[in-house]
N, C-alpha and C positions, 0 to 999 in steps of 0.2 A: 414465400421462402425467404430465409435470412440472407444477408449479404456477407460473404466471407472473402478474405484475401487469400487466394490460393498461393502456395509457396513457390512462386516463380523466382523468389529471391534465392541467391546462392547461399549455401550453408555458411560460408565464411562471413559474409556481410551481416546476416541476421544474428549470428552468435557473437560477432565482434561488438555489435551494438549492445547486446545483453551484458557482455563481459565489461565493456566500458562503463555501463551503468553500475554494475556491481562494484567495480574498482573505484570509481570516482566518488560515489556516495558512501562506499565503505571507508575510504580514506577520510572523508569529511566526518563521518561518525566516529572513527578511531581518534581523530584529532580532538573531537569534543570529549570523548571518554578520557583521553590523557589530560585535558585541561581540568576535567572534574577531579581527577586523582591528584594532580600536582599543582593546579591553579588555585586562585582565590575565589571566594563566593562574591556574588553581586546581587543587587536588588532587582527582581523582576516584577511583572505585573501582579502576580499572585503571591509575592513575598520573596524570601531568600532563594536565590537560584545558584546553581553551580554549572560549570562548563562555559562554552562560548556564549557570548551575548546573543539573544534571540535575533536581533537585527542582522548581525554578521552572518550567522548560520543561514538565515533566510535568504540573504543576498547571494551567498555562495550556492545554495540550493537552486535558486532561479538561474544562475549562470550555467551550472551544470545541466539543468533540465533543458535550457534553450539549446545547448550544444547537442544533446541527445535527440531532442525533437527535430532539430535541423537535419541530423544524420538520418533519421527515419524518413523525413520528407524528401531529402535530396537523393539518398542512395537506395531507398526502397520504394520511393514513389507513392507512399501512403499519404492521402490527403482527404479521406472521406469520413463522414459521420453518418452512421445509420441509426435511425429511430425505429426500432422493431414494431412498436404498437401502432405507429402511424404508417408503417411500411414506406418510409421516406428516406432517401439517401441524399446527403448534401455534400457537394465538393467544396471544401473550404479554401483550396488553393494555398497560398503562402500563409493565410490566416491559421492554417493547421498548426504551425509551429508554436505560437504562443498558447494555443488551446491545448496542445499536447504537453507543453511545458507545465501548464497549470495542473493537468492531471497527474503528472509525475511528482511535482512538489506536494500536491495535496495528499497523495497516497503514501509518500515517504513520511510525511509528518503524521498522518493518521495511524500508520503502523507503529510508529515510535510512541505515540500517545497511548495506543492500545496495549503496548508491551509493559503493563504494570502489574500483572498477576502471573503467577507461575503457570506456564502452558497456554495462556490465553491467546496471545498473538500467534505463536508458532502453530497451535492447533488450528486456528482459523485459517492460517496460511495454507496448511495441508488441504483443508476443505476447498479453498479457492483454487488451488493448483489442480486438484482432481477435476473440478468443473472445467477449468481451462484446458485440461488434457483432452476431454471430450470434444471441446470446441475446436482445438487444434487438429485433432484427428479427423473431425468432420470436414474441415477445410483442406485436408490433405497436406497439412504443413508438417511433414515428417521431421525436419530438423528441430522445430520447436517442440514437437511431441516428445522427441528423445530427450531434449533438455529438461522439459517439465518432469518427465518420468524420473530422471536422475535426481532432480531437485527434491521431488517427493520422497525418494528413498533416503536422501541425506537428512531431510527434515524429520522423517519418522524416527531415525536413529537419534537425532538431537532431542526430539520431543520426549523420548523415553527418560532423558535426564533433566528435562525442563519442566515436567509436570510437578505438582506439589508433592513433597517439598523439593524444590528445584536444586539441582547441583550444578547446572550449567545455565548461563544467561547469554542473551544476544548482545546486550549493550547497545549503544547508539550505532556502533559499526555494523552490526547485523540488522538492527531495526530500520535504519535509514535506507540501507542498500536493498533490503528485501522488499520494503514498501515501494521503492522506485522500480525495482525489477518486476514486481507484480503489475504496476501500471504499464510498463513497457510491453509486457505480455498482452495486456488488454489492447494496447495500441497495435501490436503486430497482428492480432487476430481480427481487428476491426470491430471488436465487441466492447466499445466504450460504455454504452448503456448497460450492457450485461455486467461490465466490470463494477459499476456503481452498485448494482443489485447484489451480485455475488459477493462483493466486499462490503456489503451493507453494514455489518457490525463495525468495521473500521470507520465507515462514514459516520455512523451514530456516535461513536466515541469522539471523533474529531469535532463534530458539530456541538456536542455537549461542552467540550472545552472552549470552543469559540464563543458559544452563548454565555458561558461563565465569565470569560474575559470581557465581553460586551457589557454584561451586567455590572461588573466592577467599574468599568470605565464610564458608562452612561448613567446607571442607577446608583452607583456607589454601594452596591450590595450584591451578594451572590444570588444566582438563580437556583442553583442546586446546593445541597449541603456540602458536597465536594465534587470536584470534576477532575478527570473524566468520569463518565457515568458509573464505571465499575467501582469507583471509590465511594459513590453514594450508596451502592448496595452493601459495601463493607460497613458503612456508617450506620445502616439500619439493622445490622446484625447478621447478615448473610455470611456464611463461611466461604473462604476463598474457593475451594473445589466446587461448591454449589454454583457460584457465579460463573466459573469457567465452563462447567459442563452445560449450563443453560445457554451460555453464549455460543458454544459449539453447536447446540441444537438449533439455535436461531440461525447460525451460519449455514447449517445444512439446508434448512428450509429456504433461505435466501438463495443458496447455490442452485437448488432445484428450480426455483422460479427464474433465476438468471439464465439457466440452461434452456428453459422453455422460451424465454425472450430471444435468445441467440439463434433459435432454430425456427422462429415463426416469421 
Protein backbone atom coordinates (compact mmCIF):
# COMPACT_ATOMS: atom_id res chain seq x y z
CA UNK A 1 0.00 0.00 0.00
CA UNK A 2 1.13 3.54 -0.66
CA UNK A 3 1.71 6.10 2.04
CA UNK A 4 -0.69 9.02 2.00
CA UNK A 5 -0.91 12.05 4.25
CA UNK A 6 -4.49 12.12 5.45
CA UNK A 7 -6.01 15.58 5.65
CA UNK A 8 -5.85 16.12 9.37
CA UNK A 9 -4.65 19.63 8.48
CA UNK A 10 -7.28 22.26 8.82
CA UNK A 11 -8.62 23.80 5.65
CA UNK A 12 -7.21 27.23 6.45
CA UNK A 13 -3.57 26.17 6.98
CA UNK A 14 -3.38 24.01 3.87
CA UNK A 15 -4.91 26.58 1.56
CA UNK A 16 -2.93 29.46 3.08
CA UNK A 17 0.31 27.67 2.14
CA UNK A 18 -0.95 27.18 -1.42
CA UNK A 19 -2.08 30.81 -1.64
CA UNK A 20 1.25 32.10 -0.28
CA UNK A 21 3.04 29.99 -2.90
CA UNK A 22 0.89 31.41 -5.68
CA UNK A 23 1.22 35.00 -4.47
CA UNK A 24 4.97 34.99 -3.76
CA UNK A 25 6.11 33.22 -6.92
CA UNK A 26 3.49 35.07 -8.94
CA UNK A 27 4.84 38.43 -7.77
CA UNK A 28 8.38 37.30 -8.57
CA UNK A 29 7.29 36.29 -12.05
CA UNK A 30 5.37 39.51 -12.53
CA UNK A 31 8.46 41.51 -11.55
CA UNK A 32 10.46 39.57 -14.12
CA UNK A 33 7.80 40.20 -16.78
CA UNK A 34 7.85 43.93 -16.04
CA UNK A 35 11.64 44.05 -16.23
CA UNK A 36 11.46 42.28 -19.60
CA UNK A 37 9.02 44.91 -20.87
CA UNK A 38 10.61 48.04 -19.44
CA UNK A 39 14.18 47.00 -18.56
CA UNK A 40 17.36 46.51 -20.54
CA UNK A 41 18.78 43.32 -22.02
CA UNK A 42 21.85 41.62 -20.58
CA UNK A 43 24.13 38.78 -21.63
CA UNK A 44 23.24 35.35 -20.27
CA UNK A 45 24.81 31.90 -20.59
CA UNK A 46 23.09 31.19 -23.90
CA UNK A 47 23.29 34.70 -25.31
CA UNK A 48 21.21 37.86 -25.01
CA UNK A 49 18.67 37.70 -22.15
CA UNK A 50 15.85 39.88 -20.92
CA UNK A 51 14.33 40.25 -17.48
CA UNK A 52 15.95 39.77 -14.08
CA UNK A 53 19.43 38.33 -13.97
CA UNK A 54 19.41 34.55 -13.58
CA UNK A 55 21.32 34.72 -10.28
CA UNK A 56 18.99 37.26 -8.68
CA UNK A 57 15.85 35.37 -9.67
CA UNK A 58 17.34 32.07 -8.51
CA UNK A 59 18.31 33.59 -5.15
CA UNK A 60 14.80 34.96 -4.57
CA UNK A 61 13.24 31.65 -5.62
CA UNK A 62 15.29 29.77 -3.06
CA UNK A 63 14.38 32.25 -0.33
CA UNK A 64 10.67 31.92 -1.06
CA UNK A 65 10.92 28.14 -1.39
CA UNK A 66 12.64 27.80 2.00
CA UNK A 67 9.88 29.84 3.66
CA UNK A 68 7.16 27.71 2.06
CA UNK A 69 8.97 24.46 2.88
CA UNK A 70 9.39 25.61 6.49
CA UNK A 71 5.64 26.32 6.66
CA UNK A 72 4.82 22.83 5.39
CA UNK A 73 7.21 21.27 7.90
CA UNK A 74 6.28 23.47 10.87
CA UNK A 75 2.52 23.91 10.53
CA UNK A 76 1.51 20.70 8.75
CA UNK A 77 4.14 18.39 10.21
CA UNK A 78 5.08 16.81 6.88
CA UNK A 79 8.61 15.41 6.88
CA UNK A 80 8.50 12.04 5.11
CA UNK A 81 9.75 10.75 1.78
CA UNK A 82 8.11 7.59 0.44
CA UNK A 83 9.79 5.48 -2.26
CA UNK A 84 6.94 3.38 -3.73
CA UNK A 85 9.02 0.87 -5.71
CA UNK A 86 11.14 0.08 -2.63
CA UNK A 87 8.13 0.39 -0.33
CA UNK A 88 10.34 2.44 1.99
CA UNK A 89 9.41 5.54 3.96
CA UNK A 90 12.07 7.88 5.30
CA UNK A 91 11.60 10.53 7.98
CA UNK A 92 13.82 13.44 6.96
CA UNK A 93 13.21 15.57 10.04
CA UNK A 94 14.42 19.14 9.61
CA UNK A 95 16.26 17.99 6.48
CA UNK A 96 12.87 17.96 4.81
CA UNK A 97 12.99 21.76 4.54
CA UNK A 98 15.93 22.09 2.08
CA UNK A 99 14.71 18.99 0.23
CA UNK A 100 11.21 20.43 -0.23
CA UNK A 101 12.68 23.81 -1.19
CA UNK A 102 14.72 22.11 -3.92
CA UNK A 103 11.56 20.44 -5.27
CA UNK A 104 9.68 23.75 -5.34
CA UNK A 105 12.48 25.67 -7.09
CA UNK A 106 13.05 22.86 -9.57
CA UNK A 107 9.42 22.58 -10.65
CA UNK A 108 8.94 26.34 -10.75
CA UNK A 109 11.80 26.65 -13.22
CA UNK A 110 10.88 23.47 -15.10
CA UNK A 111 7.37 24.79 -15.74
CA UNK A 112 8.74 28.13 -16.88
CA UNK A 113 11.16 26.42 -19.27
CA UNK A 114 8.39 24.24 -20.70
CA UNK A 115 6.10 27.22 -21.33
CA UNK A 116 7.60 27.89 -24.75
CA UNK A 117 4.93 26.58 -27.12
CA UNK A 118 1.23 27.39 -27.30
CA UNK A 119 -0.67 25.13 -24.92
CA UNK A 120 2.32 22.98 -24.00
CA UNK A 121 2.78 23.79 -20.31
CA UNK A 122 -0.87 24.56 -19.56
CA UNK A 123 -2.08 21.31 -21.14
CA UNK A 124 0.52 19.28 -19.26
CA UNK A 125 -0.52 21.04 -16.06
CA UNK A 126 -4.14 19.94 -16.52
CA UNK A 127 -2.96 16.34 -16.97
CA UNK A 128 -0.83 16.54 -13.81
CA UNK A 129 -3.67 18.09 -11.82
CA UNK A 130 -6.10 15.36 -12.89
CA UNK A 131 -3.63 12.77 -11.62
CA UNK A 132 -3.16 14.57 -8.31
CA UNK A 133 -6.92 14.94 -7.96
CA UNK A 134 -7.15 11.13 -7.85
CA UNK A 135 -4.30 10.99 -5.34
CA UNK A 136 -5.84 13.66 -3.09
CA UNK A 137 -9.23 11.95 -3.17
CA UNK A 138 -7.62 8.63 -2.37
CA UNK A 139 -5.96 10.16 0.69
CA UNK A 140 -9.26 11.74 1.77
CA UNK A 141 -7.81 15.22 1.43
CA UNK A 142 -11.06 17.03 0.69
CA UNK A 143 -9.73 20.63 0.88
CA UNK A 144 -6.94 19.86 -1.56
CA UNK A 145 -9.32 17.95 -3.84
CA UNK A 146 -11.64 20.94 -3.95
CA UNK A 147 -8.79 23.31 -4.75
CA UNK A 148 -7.39 21.08 -7.50
CA UNK A 149 -10.86 20.71 -9.03
CA UNK A 150 -11.30 24.48 -9.16
CA UNK A 151 -7.82 24.91 -10.60
CA UNK A 152 -8.52 22.35 -13.33
CA UNK A 153 -11.69 24.22 -14.27
CA UNK A 154 -9.83 27.52 -14.49
CA UNK A 155 -7.00 25.96 -16.51
CA UNK A 156 -9.41 24.38 -18.99
CA UNK A 157 -10.91 27.80 -19.66
CA UNK A 158 -7.42 29.29 -20.04
CA UNK A 159 -6.26 26.41 -22.25
CA UNK A 160 -9.04 27.16 -24.74
CA UNK A 161 -7.33 30.49 -25.47
CA UNK A 162 -3.76 29.23 -24.98
CA UNK A 163 -3.65 26.47 -27.60
CA UNK A 164 -2.21 27.26 -31.03
CA UNK A 165 -2.61 29.97 -32.19
CA UNK A 166 -2.57 31.33 -28.64
CA UNK A 167 -4.39 34.48 -27.64
CA UNK A 168 -3.54 34.36 -23.94
CA UNK A 169 -0.18 33.62 -22.33
CA UNK A 170 0.94 32.77 -18.80
CA UNK A 171 4.09 34.86 -18.72
CA UNK A 172 6.58 34.33 -15.92
CA UNK A 173 3.92 35.38 -13.40
CA UNK A 174 1.83 32.34 -14.25
CA UNK A 175 4.61 29.92 -15.12
CA UNK A 176 6.73 30.39 -11.98
CA UNK A 177 3.74 30.32 -9.64
CA UNK A 178 2.00 27.36 -11.29
CA UNK A 179 5.18 25.27 -11.25
CA UNK A 180 5.74 26.04 -7.58
CA UNK A 181 2.11 25.27 -6.73
CA UNK A 182 2.31 21.93 -8.54
CA UNK A 183 5.35 21.06 -6.43
CA UNK A 184 3.54 22.06 -3.23
CA UNK A 185 0.61 19.82 -4.16
CA UNK A 186 3.08 16.96 -4.55
CA UNK A 187 4.50 17.76 -1.12
CA UNK A 188 1.07 17.96 0.51
CA UNK A 189 0.02 14.57 -0.86
CA UNK A 190 3.30 12.93 0.09
CA UNK A 191 3.76 11.86 -3.52
CA UNK A 192 7.17 13.32 -4.32
CA UNK A 193 8.30 10.36 -6.41
CA UNK A 194 4.93 10.36 -8.15
CA UNK A 195 5.36 14.10 -8.75
CA UNK A 196 8.61 13.54 -10.65
CA UNK A 197 6.94 10.86 -12.79
CA UNK A 198 3.60 12.61 -13.32
CA UNK A 199 5.43 15.83 -14.17
CA UNK A 200 8.01 13.91 -16.19
CA UNK A 201 7.72 16.06 -19.31
CA UNK A 202 8.52 19.14 -17.22
CA UNK A 203 11.53 17.29 -15.80
CA UNK A 204 12.77 16.30 -19.28
CA UNK A 205 12.45 19.89 -20.52
CA UNK A 206 14.40 21.22 -17.53
CA UNK A 207 17.11 18.56 -17.78
CA UNK A 208 17.59 19.28 -21.49
CA UNK A 209 18.19 22.96 -20.69
CA UNK A 210 20.57 22.08 -17.85
CA UNK A 211 22.53 19.71 -20.10
CA UNK A 212 22.72 22.42 -22.76
CA UNK A 213 24.13 24.93 -20.26
CA UNK A 214 26.69 22.39 -19.02
CA UNK A 215 27.64 21.69 -22.62
CA UNK A 216 28.35 25.36 -23.27
CA UNK A 217 30.27 25.82 -20.01
CA UNK A 218 32.32 22.60 -20.04
CA UNK A 219 32.59 21.54 -23.68
CA UNK A 220 32.19 25.01 -25.21
CA UNK A 221 29.58 23.61 -27.58
CA UNK A 222 25.86 22.75 -27.49
CA UNK A 223 24.64 19.23 -26.79
CA UNK A 224 21.31 19.74 -28.56
CA UNK A 225 20.64 21.85 -31.66
CA UNK A 226 18.42 24.01 -29.42
CA UNK A 227 17.19 23.80 -25.83
CA UNK A 228 14.83 23.15 -24.18
CA UNK A 229 14.06 19.98 -26.10
CA UNK A 230 10.83 21.24 -27.70
CA UNK A 231 12.90 23.78 -29.64
CA UNK A 232 14.98 20.94 -31.05
CA UNK A 233 11.81 19.36 -32.45
CA UNK A 234 10.94 22.71 -34.01
CA UNK A 235 14.42 22.89 -35.52
CA UNK A 236 14.07 19.49 -37.22
CA UNK A 237 10.82 20.57 -38.84
CA UNK A 238 8.02 19.43 -36.54
CA UNK A 239 5.05 21.78 -36.45
CA UNK A 240 4.15 23.34 -33.11
CA UNK A 241 0.75 21.59 -32.67
CA UNK A 242 2.40 18.23 -33.45
CA UNK A 243 4.98 18.74 -30.71
CA UNK A 244 2.37 19.84 -28.17
CA UNK A 245 -0.03 16.97 -28.80
CA UNK A 246 2.74 14.39 -28.55
CA UNK A 247 3.97 15.98 -25.34
CA UNK A 248 0.44 15.75 -23.96
CA UNK A 249 0.31 12.05 -24.91
CA UNK A 250 3.63 11.48 -23.15
CA UNK A 251 2.25 13.39 -20.16
CA UNK A 252 -0.83 11.16 -20.04
CA UNK A 253 1.27 7.98 -20.09
CA UNK A 254 3.54 9.33 -17.36
CA UNK A 255 0.53 10.40 -15.28
CA UNK A 256 -0.92 6.88 -15.47
CA UNK A 257 2.42 5.42 -14.40
CA UNK A 258 2.69 7.98 -11.60
CA UNK A 259 -0.78 7.10 -10.33
CA UNK A 260 0.23 3.45 -10.25
CA UNK A 261 3.33 4.36 -8.24
CA UNK A 262 1.27 6.44 -5.81
CA UNK A 263 -1.06 3.53 -5.07
CA UNK A 264 1.44 0.69 -4.76
